[in-house]
N, C-alpha and C positions, 0 to 999 in steps of 0.2 A: 904374313907367316900364319900356317894352320896350328893351331892348339892340338897339342900330342898329351892322351890322357896315359899316365903312366901305372902299372898293374894291371891286372884282370878283375872283372867283376862279374859275378855270376847272379844270373837270376833265378831266385828260387818258384817252383812250380806250387800253384796253390795244392792242397792236400788232395783236393778231390779229384784232380788229374791223376791218374797211372800211368807209370811207362806202359808201354806193349812189351810185352814179355814174350820167351817163345811156349810158356805154358798156358797163356790163353790166345789163341791164333783169332783173328775175327770172323766174322760169319760171314759168308757170302749175301749179296744182296739178292738171290736169288732164293736163296732158303728162307730169308726174313719176308721175301713176298710170298713163297707157297704156306707160310705160318698164318699170315695176316689177311690173305685172299678168304680162305673161308669163313673167317669171322666177320669180314666187310659183306660178303654173300649174304650170310645169316643176319645181319642186323639189316640192310636193304628188303630182304624179305618181309623181315616182322614188323618193321617200321614204316614201311611202305615207301622207302627211300627211291624208289625207281619213279613213282609218279612224282615228287617233290621234285625230283632231278631234271624229268620232262618239264614243269611248269617251271622252273627256273630258267631252263634252256630257251624256253618259246617266250618269256619275259622279256630276256637278253636279246633275242632276235627282234622284238619287237621293239627295244629302245633302241637299236642299232638300226634299225630300219629296214631289216632285212636287205 
């Protein structure tokens, strides 16, 4: 015979999790991308990220044996 619990128990959410409300709609992912992409491009240009990415891709291709 299966055991049966009487009464209902409710879990409490941690204080850092806030429920979604109609006052704060979520942001569309395309908007987040449009905000982050210019910063990413600037950082790549300033710190030579393009060359580093090409070097990493070449090293990975060599490791996999092309």
